[in-house]
C-alpha positions in Angstrom: 5.7 16.8 -11.5 8.2 14.1 -11.1 9.6 14.4 -14.7 11.8 11.2 -14.2 8.7 9.2 -14.1 6.9 8.2 -17.4 3.3 9.6 -17.5 2.7 9.3 -21.3 4.5 8.2 -24.4 5.0 10.2 -27.7 1.7 10.9 -29.4 2.9 10.5 -33.1 2.4 6.8 -33.3 -1.4 6.4 -32.9 -0.6 3.8 -30.2 -2.2 3.6 -26.8 -0.9 1.7 -23.8 -3.3 -0.2 -21.7 -2.0 -1.4 -18.2 -3.7 -3.6 -15.5 -2.5 -3.6 -12.0 -2.9 -6.0 -9.1 -3.1 -9.4 -10.8 -3.0 -12.0 -11.8 -6.0 -13.6 -10.3 -8.1 -16.4 -11.4 -11.5 -14.5 -11.4 -10.7 -11.8 -13.9 -7.3 -12.0 -15.4 -8.1 -14.9 -18.0 -11.1 -12.9 -19.2 -8.9 -9.8 -19.7 -6.5 -12.0 -21.7 -9.4 -13.2 -23.9 -10.8 -9.8 -24.5 -7.4 -8.3 -25.6 -7.0 -11.3 -27.9 -10.2 -10.7 -29.5 -8.9 -7.2 -30.6 -5.2 -8.4 -31.2 -4.4 -6.0 -28.3 -1.2 -6.2 -26.1 -1.1 -4.6 -22.6 1.2 -4.4 -19.8 0.3 -6.0 -16.5 2.0 -4.8 -13.3 1.8 -7.8 -11.3 1.9 -8.3 -7.5 4.5 -10.8 -6.5 2.3 -12.8 -4.2 -0.3 -13.3 -6.9 2.3 -14.6 -9.4 3.2 -17.0 -6.7 -0.4 -18.0 -6.2 -1.4 -18.2 -9.9 1.7 -19.2 -11.8 -0.2 -20.7 -14.8 -2.0 -17.5 -15.4 1.2 -15.5 -15.2 2.7 -17.8 -17.7 -0.2 -17.2 -20.1 0.3 -13.5 -19.9 3.9 -14.1 -21.2 3.2 -16.5 -23.9 0.3 -14.4 -25.1 2.9 -11.5 -25.7 1.8 -9.1 -23.0 4.3 -7.1 -21.1 5.0 -7.6 -17.4 6.0 -4.9 -14.8 6.7 -4.9 -11.1 4.0 -3.9 -8.6 5.6 -4.9 -5.2 5.3 -8.2 -3.7 2.5 -7.3 -1.2 0.8 -4.2 -2.7 2.6 -1.8 -0.4 1.8 1.9 0.2 5.2 3.6 -0.1 4.1 6.4 2.0 3.5 4.0 4.7 6.5 1.8 4.5 10.1 2.2 5.4 12.4 2.7 2.5 14.5 -0.5 3.2 11.3 -2.6 3.4 10.0 -1.0 0.4 13.0 -1.7 -1.8 13.3 -5.4 -0.5 9.7 -6.0 -1.3 10.1 -4.7 -4.8 13.2 -7.0 -5.1 11.1 -10.0 -3.9 8.5 -9.4 -6.5 11.2 -9.2 -9.2 12.7 -12.4 -8.1 9.3 -14.1 -8.2 8.7 -13.0 -11.8 12.2 -13.8 -13.1 11.8 -17.5 -12.0 10.1 -17.9 -15.4 13.3 -17.0 -17.1 14.6 -20.6 -16.0 11.4 -22.2 -17.5 12.1 -23.8 -20.8 8.8 -23.1 -22.1 9.0 -19.4 -22.0 12.8 -19.2 -22.2 13.1 -17.8 -25.7 14.4 -14.3 -26.6 10.9 -13.2 -27.8 9.0 -14.3 -24.8 11.9 -13.3 -22.3 11.4 -9.7 -23.6 7.8 -9.7 -22.3 9.2 -10.1 -18.7 10.7 -6.5 -18.3 11.9 -6.3 -14.8 12.8 -2.6 -15.4 9.1 -1.5 -15.4 7.7 -0.5 -12.0 4.5 1.1 -10.9 4.0 2.0 -7.3 0.6 0.8 -5.8 -1.8 3.6 -5.2 0.7 5.7 -7.2 2.3 6.4 -3.8 6.1 6.2 -3.1 8.6 8.7 -1.6 11.3 10.4 -3.4 13.9 8.4 -1.8 12.2 5.2 -2.7 11.9 6.3 -6.3 15.6 7.5 -6.5 16.8 4.1 -5.2 14.7 2.1 -7.6 15.8 4.3 -10.6 19.4 3.9 -9.6 18.8 0.1 -9.8 17.6 0.6 -13.4 13.7 0.7 -12.8 11.6 2.8 -15.0 8.7 4.2 -13.0 5.4 4.0 -15.0 2.7 6.4 -14.0 -0.4 7.2 -16.2 -2.3 10.0 -17.8 -5.9 8.2 -17.4 -7.1 6.4 -14.4 -10.3 4.5 -15.1 -11.2 4.3 -11.4 -12.6 0.8 -12.1 -11.7 -0.1 -8.6 -13.9 2.7 -7.2 -17.2 1.4 -5.9 -18.7 4.9 -6.0 -18.0 5.1 -9.7 -20.6 3.6 -12.0 -19.8 1.4 -14.9 -20.6 4.2 -17.4 -18.6 6.7 -15.4 -15.6 4.2 -15.5 -16.0 4.0 -19.3 -16.2 7.8 -19.8 -13.2 8.3 -17.6 -11.3 6.5 -20.4 -13.2 7.6 -23.5 -13.2 11.2 -23.0 -9.4 11.4 -22.3 -7.7 8.8 -24.3 -5.4 9.8 -27.1 -2.3 8.4 -28.9 0.6 7.9 -26.3 -1.8 7.7 -23.3 -1.2 5.2 -20.6 -4.4 4.0 -19.2 -4.8 2.2 -15.7 -7.2 -0.7 -15.3 -7.1 -3.2 -12.5 -7.6 -7.1 -13.0 -8.9 -7.4 -9.3 -12.1 -8.4 -7.6 -12.7 -5.0 -6.5 -12.7 -3.7 -10.1 -14.3 -6.7 -11.7 -17.9 -5.1 -12.2 -16.6 -1.9 -13.9 -13.9 -3.6 -15.7 -16.1 -6.1 -17.5 -18.4 -3.3 -18.6 -15.6 -0.8 -19.8 -12.8 -2.9 -21.2 -14.7 -4.3 -24.2 -16.2 -0.8 -25.1 -12.7 0.7 -24.8 -11.1 -1.7 -27.0 -13.8 -1.4 -29.5 -13.4 2.5 -29.5 -9.7 2.1 -30.0 -10.1 -0.4 -32.9 -12.6 2.1 -34.7 -10.1 4.9 -34.2 -7.5 2.8 -36.0 -5.0 3.0 -33.0 -2.9 0.1 -31.8 -2.7 -1.3 -28.3 0.9 -2.2 -27.4 2.9 -3.3 -24.4 5.3 -0.9 -23.0 
């Protein structure tokens, strides 16, 4: 389904790809950054433009710590409920907010600029229309989906269930979705350290996309 969208990466490399949607926020994103650093792990953060605007210092830390950045719209829009033109404008607004950092001398180096990849896009809720997708792809966006959803945001899913959603399915090439959000915080704080420990013991690497 939707073959032009990226659901996994090649499995030959013993690399997995952790991703975090909805941040950055002050309550949980700095903790995520610290946990990743403990395991020398890199991840990709699909950021909401409005949150970049509210938490610029945290966003800058994501860049300087070497994590990848993707676009998650400016206001976390549901594509199925949004007009095509409004959706595309919202994505562009988020891209503009992220790219302001390309003008900041403290991150304006080739190595750090590469972490701000405006071509990566993930639709909030995984919901977007075919027309929205086609327009964004024509503009050069790579639409990143996933093969593993932790469901950390789901209040009916227990901490252990969240963990097992990942551990029973993860394999080299997997794209795993977590959320650095208030709704996901309880499950994320439980599951993420255990997932990182599992990956480390497997001898796999966590890389940005």
